[in-house]
N, C-alpha and C positions, 0 to 999 in steps of 0.2 A: 750301419748308418745309411739312411735313405735321404736322397736329395728332394727338397720340397720347394714350393713357391716361397718368395722372400718376405711376405707380409710387410711390405713397405721398406725393407732394407735394401741398400744399393748392391749387395752381393748375394749370391746364392746361399741358401741355408741347408744345413744337414740335420736330420732328425736323429737324436740320440735317444735310444729306447731304454737303456738301463744305466744304473749308477756307475758301474765299472767303466763303461765307455766314456762317461762324463769325466771321471777322475783321470782317465788316460788322456783325454783331450784337453783338460784344463791345466794351465800353468800356475794358477792361483785361484783363491775363492772369488767367485764373480756373482753379480746380481742380475736378475731378470730386468731387461730394459723397459718392460711395461709396468710391472708391479713393484719393482725395486727390492724385492726380497731375494734371499740367497737362492740361487738357481739349483734345481734338482731334476732328475730324470722322471718322466720323459720331457725333453726340451729340444729346442732348435739352437744350433750354433752356426756362426759364420763359416762358410767353406774356405774363406781366405784368411781365417784366424785374425780378424780385426778386433776381437774381444766382444762381439755382439752375441748375447744369449737371450733366449726367450722360452719361458715355460710353454709347453704345448697347450695347456688350458688357457693361458693368457693369449696365445696366438689365435686360438679358435673361438675366443669370446665374441659373441655377436655384436655387430655395430649398433643394434637397437635391441633393447631387452624389455619385454613386457613382464614386469615383476609382480607376482601376486600380492606382495606386501605394499605395493604402490600402484594400485590398479587404474588410476585415472589418467596417468600420463606415461609414455614410454621413457625409458632411461637411455640416453645416447652416450656411446663410448667416445671420449674425447682425449686427445693427447695431453692437453693441459686444461685445468679448470678455468672457466671464463672470469677470472678475477685479476686485478691489476698485477699482483705478484705471482699468480699462478698457483698459490698454495691453498689447499682446502683441508677441512677436517671431516673425516668419514663419519656419517651419521649412524654407523653401526658400532665401530670399535673406538671412535673418537680420536684416532691417531691422525696427525697431520702428514700431508704428502704433497709432492709436486709432480708425480708421475701420472699415468693414464687414470682416467676417472669416469665412472658412470654418473651422468649428471641429468637432472630434470630442471630445465630453465624456469618452469612455472612455479615449482615449489622450492627451488634452490636445495634440492636433495643431492648429496654427494656420497658416492660409495667407492671404496677401492674395488678393483676388478675381482679380487679373491673374495671380498666380503659380499659383493653383489651376487656372485655365482654360488657361494656357500649358502647364503640365506635363501636363494632361489631353490636350492635343493632341500633346505629345511621346509620351505613352504610346500614343495611338491612331495614331502615325506620321502625324499630320496637321499638316504643317509649312508650310502655305501662307503663313503670315505671315512665315516666314523665307526664302521663296524669293527675295525681292528684297533681302534683307539682305546687305551685302558681307561676304565672309570676309577675316579678317586673319590673316596667317601669323606664326609664332613670331618674336618680336623679338630673342630672345637665344639664341645657340647656342654660347656659349663655355663653358669649363670651370667658370667661376664664375657661370654663369647662374642657378642656384638661389639663390645668395647675393644677386645683384642683384635677383631677383624676390621676395625675402622679404617686402617691404612692399607689393608691387603688388596690384592687384585680383585677386580669386579667382573661379574658376568656381563658379557656384551648384550645379552637379551634383556635382563631385568635390572642390571646395575646394583644388585645386592652382592655382598662379598662372595667370591667364587667358592671359597672353602666352607661356606655356610651350609651348602647342600651337596649332594652327590653331583660330580661334574666330570666332564671329559678332560683328559690330560691336556694342559696348555701346549704340549708338543704338537698337537694337531694344527696349531696356527690360530685358533680362536678360543677365547675364554667363554665357555658355555656350560650352564647347568644341564644335566640330563633332562630335567623337567621342562626347561625352556626350549629344548630341541624337540620336544614331543607335545607342545601346546597345540590345541585344536585350532585350525585355521578360522573357523566360525563357531560361535556359540550363542545360545539364547540365554539372556540373563534377566533376572527380575528387576534390576535397577533401570533397564531400558527395554520396555516391552514392545516398542513400535517396530524395531528392526533387529536383526541379529548383529552382534558385535564381531568385527573382523580384525584379525591380527594384522598390524601394519607398522611401518617405521614411524618413529617419533620425529616429526619435522618442525615442530614449533612448540613454544612454551604453552603449557596448559595447566589447569587445575583439575585434578582427578575428581570425578563426580561421586566417588565413594568415600575416600578419606579426606577430600577437599584440600589436600596439600598441593602447593604448586610444584610443578616439575620443570626445572630449568636446564636439564641435561641436553635436551634435543638429540638424544641418542637412544639406541636400543629399540625395543618393541613396546607398543601399547595396543590395547583393544579399543577400537573406536567405531563410531558410526558417522561417516563423513557427511551425509545429508543433514543430520541433526547437530553436527559439530559437537559430538559427544565423545569423550575419551576418558579412559580409566587405566590405572597402572595394572599390569598383568598380575602383580603380587596381590593387589586388592581384589581382583576378580577371583583369584584362587582362595583367598581368605574368606571372602563373603559367601562362598559356596558352603562354608560351615555355618549352619543356622544358629548355633549357639556359641557364645563367647564367655569364658570364665576368667575372671581376673582377681588377683589377691587384694586389689585395692577396693573392691566392691563385694559385699557379702552375698549377693545373689547373681544368678546367671543373667546375661544380656542375650536377647533373641533378635535375630535379623528381622527387620521390617522394611522390605524392599518396595516402598511406594514412592513414586516420583513426585512428591509434593514437598514444599518447603516446611521447615519447622525451626523452632528455637531450641538449641541444645541445652538441656538442663544441667549439664556439667560445666560448660564454659560460657553460656549466655550468647553465643554467636549463632547466626543463621546457618541452617544446613538445608540440603536438598537431596532428592533422589533416594538416598539410602540412609536409614537410621537403625539404631539398636535400642530396644526397649527393655526395661525391667518392669514386669507386671506387678511385682510385689511393692516396689517403691513408686510406681506410676511415673517413671522418668523415661525420657527419650534423649538419646545422645548420639554424637558423631561416632564413627568407628574408632577414630583416634582417641576419643574421650572415654572409651571403655576402660582404658588403662591410665587415666589421669592420676598422678601421685596423690595419695591421701594427705601426707605431711611433707613439707619441704622446709629447708633452711635457706633463706635468701640473703644475698649480699645487701639487699635493700632494707633489711629490717633486722633488729637484734634478737628477736624471738622466733620460735617455730611458727609456721603458718599452716593452718588446717583447711583442707578443702571442704566447702559447704555447698550442698545442692541448693539450699535456700537459707536465708538468714532472717530471723524475726527481729525487727527494729520497732520497739514499742512506742518511741516518741516520733516516728514518721519522718525523721530527719534524712537528708540526702547524704550518702557516703560517696566520696570520690576516690578513685584509684590513686594510690600514692605515687605511682610511676607516671601515668599519663594525665592525671587530674580530671579525667572525665568521670561522669557518674557511673556507678556500678549498680546494676539492677539486683537487688537482694532476692528477687523471685527466682533467680537462676544461679548457676555455679560461680564461685568466687573463692579466693584464698583470704583467710581472716585471722587476725590476732586479737583474741578477746582481752588480753592484758592491756593493750594500747588502743583498742578500738580502731585498728588499721586494717584496710581492705585493699585487695588487688584484683584486677581482672585476671582471669586464668591465662588469657593469651599474653598479657604483660609479664606475669610472674614466670611463665615458662618459655618466653621468647628466646632468651639467651641461655643455652645449656651450661655455660660456664659461670652463670650468675647464681645458680642454686644447686643444692644437693638434696637427694631424696632421703628422708628419714625412714629407715626400714622398720625399726622397732618402736612402735607407738608407746609402749609401756616404759621405755627407757627414759629416765629423768634427764631433762636438759641440764647442761653444766651451769653451775652458778657463776655468772659473769659480773656480778655486782662488785663495784670497787669499794662499797661500804662494807666493812668487815663486821661491825657490831653497832647496834642502835641501843643507846642507853636511856633515851627518854622520848616521849611522844607528846604532841599537843592535841587539842580537841579536833583539829582539822585533819588529823592523821599524818602530820608531818613529823619527821625525826628532828627533835630539838637538840639532842646531843648524840654524837656518833663518833665512831672510829673509822678512819679512811686509810687505804693502802698507801697513799702518797704522803702521809704525815704521821709523826710519832706521837703527837698529843691528841687529846679529844678536841673535836670541833663543835662549836655552838651556833645554833641558828639565830639570825638577827635580821631585822629590816630597818635598822637605824642608819640609813645611808648617809644622812647629813653629818654624822659623827666621824665618817671616814672618807671625806671628800677627796683627799690626796692619795688614797690607797687604791691599789689595783689587785685584781684576782691573780693569784699565783699560778692558776691553771691556764688561763687564756691571755693574761697580762692586759686585759681591758679594765677600765675603771669600775669600781664597785657600784652596782646598781641593783635595785629590787632586793629580793631575798638573797642572803649570802650566809656562809659559815665563816667563823673566825676562830683563831686559837687564842685562848686567854693567857697562854704562857709565852708565846712568841709572835712575831709580826708575820702572820700567815693568814691568807684569806682565800676563799673559794666561792664563786657563784654557786647558787643552788643547782643550776643546770649543769655546771661542771662537776659537782660532787656526784650527781646521779648518772654520769656517763659510765658505761661498763669498762671493766679492766681489759677485755678483749672484744674485738668487733670486726666484722667484714664491712667494707664500703664498696659501693657500686662502681666507683671510678678507678679502683685499683685492681689490676688484672691477675695478680698472684692468687693462688688458691688458699694460701695460708692466711690465718687471722692476723690482724694488727694488734699489737700489745701496747697498753698505756704505759708510757715511760716519762721520766723527768730527769732533771739534773744533767742535761746535755745541750750543747749549742749546735744547731742544725739549720739547713736550708729546707724550708717547707716545699714539698713537691707540688702542692696545689696552688699556692699563692706566690712562691718564689722569694718570700721574705726570710731574712735571717732571724732566728728565734731561739730563746731558751725557755719558752713556755712548755707546758705539758705537750706531749705529742703521742700519736699512735705510730708505732714502728713495725714494719714488716721484717720478720726474722729471716726471710729468704733473700729479698733484694735490698734490705736495709733502708728502704725509703721511709721518710718520716713525714707526717702530716700534722700540722699544728691544730690545737683545739678550736680556734676561731673558724678554721676551714671545715673541720669535722662538723661543727654545729651548723655553719652556713650552708653546707652541702648535703645536709640530711633532709630528704624530700618530705613533702607534706603540705598542709594548709596552715598558715600562720597569720596572726595580726602583727603588723609591723609599725611600731611607734605611732606616729600621728596619722598614718594612712587609714582612710575610713573603711576600706574593703579588705577582705582577706587576700593574701597573695599566695601563689603556688609556684613550686620549683619545676621548671621545664628543662630537663637536662639536654634536650636537642635544639632548643630554641636559639636562634641567633638574632641579635639586635643591639640597639644602643642602650647603654645604662643611663638612667636619669640623673645619677649622681656625678658621673665623670664624663659621659658622652662617648666613651669608647665602645666599640663593638665586641661582643663576647659570644662564645658558645656556652649555653647553660645560664639561664637567668631566672630570677624570681619575678613573676609577672602577675598582674592583676587582670582578672577576666572582665572587670567592669570599666576600666579606664586604661589610658595609655601610660602605664607604669611598669617599668622593667628595671631590675637591679642586679648587678653582678655580685657574686658571692663575696668578693673582696670588699666591696662597698657596703654590703649587708652588715659587716662587723664593725663599721666605723663607730667610735665612741660618741655618745651624745655630747659630752663635754671633754675638754682637754686643756692642759696648761701649756704655755710657751713662754720662754724667757723674755720675749719682746713685750709682754703685757702682764701686769701684776694681777689681773683678774682672770676668772675662769672663762674660757671661750666656749661658745655654744655652737653646735652643728646647725647650720641654717640651710634650708632647702631651696630657697629662691630669693633673689634680691629684688625687692620692690622699688628700689631707688632707681628712677629713670635717668638720673644725671650720670652720663657716661664717665665723667672724670672720677667718680667714686668707685668704678669697677676696676680697681687695682688691688694687688696683694700688698699689704703693709709689711710683709717680711721680705719677699724677693723683689718687690717694686715692679713686677711685671703685670701686664694686663690679665684679668681673669674674666671668664664668661659668666654673666649674672644668672644664666639659666641652670648652671651646675652648682652642686653643693659646695659650701665653704664654711669656715669658722668665723664667728663674729663676736666682738665684745660690745654689748649695748652701751656700757658706761663710757668707754673711750671712743666708740664709733669707729673701730678698726675691724678690718676684714682680711682674711688670708686664705690661700689655697689649702686644701686638705693636706696635701703632701708636704707643704711647707711647715705646717703645724706639727704633724705627726712624725715627719722625717722618715728616713729609710730604715731606721732601727726601732720601729714602733712596737715590735714584739720582743724586744730585748730589755731585760731589767738590769740596769747598771748596778754593780755592787753585789749581785747575786753570786753565790759560791757553787762551783761544780766540785762536789766532794770526791768523785772518782773519775778523773779525766782519762778514760781508757786509752792506752797506747800513746799518751802525750806527755805525762809527767807523773812522778810518784806522789806529789803533794796536791792538795786541793788548789784550784785556780779560781781567781776572782775576775768577773767580767768588768773591764775598765775601758774608759775612753780618754786617751791622753790628749791634753790640750797645750800645756806649756813645755813639758819635758818629753822628748821622744827617744827612748832607749832603742837599741837595735834588737830586732827579733832574734831569738835564740835558734830559730830554724833557718830562715833565709838570710839573716844578717842585715836586712834593710830596716830603716827606722820605723817604729810603730807610730804612724801619724794619726791613726784613727782608732778603731775598735781593736782591743787586744784581750788576751787572757794572761793574767799575771799571778805569779806565786810570790807572796809578800815575804816568805821565809827564806828564799834562796836566790832572789833576783832573776828568776826565770820569767821570760815574757815572750809570747808569740802572737803574731797576727791571727785573728779569728779565721781568716781565709787560708792560712797555711795548713796543709794536710798534716796529720800526726805522723 
C-alpha cells in the first residue's frame, strides 16, 4: 500500500492496488465516497481507518471534462447537484443519485462519474475495460420477442431491451449493446445533407426526424446536428441505412426516399418530413413507422373488424368523421374503415392506445358471429326482420311500431319506455326496443380496461359501473372483473354522430371533453356535444325517457327542456316542493300545469322493474326471487336481520327476503 494525497479528505489516504489487500483492510462491505458504488481495487482508503474509501478512477476524475458527446460546454465535477434536494437523474443510465456529479449548468446535463468516464472512453473508442467482459447473445428470437422483453433491462445507449441484441454482460456496470459501443462518432446521412450527424447525449425531449415519434426519455444517445436542431434515434439511423423495407402488411417493397421535404403520409394521413418510404407499384409515400401499419385490427371502439385503406372512394361526396375524435377523415389518405357500418377512424386515433385494439393476423379467418338474434323468421320490404328469435327470450319476437297501444310498457332490455320501433312477444309481457334487439351478445367497450369481452346477460340485480344506478335491466358483464354495465349506458356511451330528439343539429360524443350538461348543469368528463351550438349532454341524461308516470299526477309527464314561464314562483318542483332551475330539464304536465325535477319523477330506482323475477339468484337462494318494494309491512332481512324498509328480493314460497344491498 502506498500513501497518497488525501483528495479533500481530512486524513492521509493509502492506495490499495489489489483485491486481496482490500479484503484484508475491510471490516465490512463499503462504498466509494464519490460514486456510491461498492468499492473495488484499485482504490484509496483512510490511513486512520475512519471508513473512507475512494475508487482510484473516481479520485483521479478531472474537475473539468470536455466530453465529445457534449462538445459545446465543459462538464464540471461537483460534490452535489445544484438542485434544492441535491438529487439528480443521470442522463445516461437514468438512475438517481445524490453523490458527486458531472454537471453542465447551461444544458442541465447530469452524469454519474462512472457514466461520464465510461462514455468518454466509448467516444474515444478506448474500450479496454470492456475487452475482458463477456458478450451475451440475444435471448429471444421469437415472433413475440418484443412483448416478452417489454419489462426487461434496457440498453443505456438506445434504450431498446438489452437482450434484444448482442450485449456486454451487465457485470461490467453498464447495460450496453455491442453495436451501441461501436457506433461511429460522426456520419453522413441522406436525411440531413447539410452537416454530418454527431453522436451525443439526449438532453431534452425531441421528435425523431425519421420516425417522427416523440422521445421523452432524455437519456442515452442520439444522433444530432446542433446548429440545425436536428435529432434522430440511433435505431432509426441504423434502420434507415437499409434502403428497402419489406413488411407482411403490404404486398410490395418500400424503398427509402431520403429527401428533406414535407409530405402527407398515404398510410395515416399525417404530415411527414425529411425521410419517407415509397412504394413505386402503388404510388404511395409513407412514414417509416407506417411501413408496418396493421392491415386489420379489432378495436374496443367498434363491434366489427376494421380494415386499413390507403384511400376510400365515397360516391356521394359526403364528409366522414372519425368516430373517436369527430374530426373529418380525408378519404384520399390512410384510414381504418368498417364497410358494414360505414364507420371510419383516423389511423392515429385507432392505434393511439395499444390496449384498445388487437391485430388480426389471419385475414381469411371468419369473424365470430356476435349477433344476439339467433334466427330470422320473416322480413319486410325495408329489409327489417319482422319475426325473430333472440337469445334473451324463449318465444318469437314480432316487430311493431304501434307505440300508442303500449304507453305504459317499457323495454325489458333497457327498462326505458317503449318508443319508435320495438319487438314484442305475443305469448307473454315482453318487449325490446329495436336498438336493444340488435346489440351483439359479446362486445368490447372503450371505457372498460380489461382485455376480455363483455357478455350480454339478464336476470340479475346489479350496480351499473358507468352510471351508478341499481338495475335489473339487461347488462354487459365482464367475466374477469365481474363489472356490469347497463344497456342505457352501453347505448349512450357508443360513440358516433347522432340526431337527438328535437335538437336541430347532429351531436357527437367527445370522450375527453369536460363541461356542463344542459340537462342537469353538472360538470362531467365525456359529453355528447354539438359542433354548431352550445349544447352538451352527459350520457346519464342522454337516456332520459321522453315521457314518464308519477303517482302525484294521473297524466303522462313530458320531458321539457326549458321553462319559458318567467314568473319565479312557478319554478318549484310539485313533488319535493323545492326550488328548481328553469334552465335545466324537468318533467311537466300541460293539463295540470305541474312541474317536477327529473330525479323526483324517475327516482333512484329508475332502472329497476318491480315484480320482475330473478330465476337463478346465484349464491343467494335456491328459489326464484321477486324484486319488491315494501311499503306497509317491513319483515326482517334473512341476511343482516334488519327490517326491509325499501327495496328487497323476496321468495314468496318460503318467506325468504333480503335487502338488495346485502351481499349474497
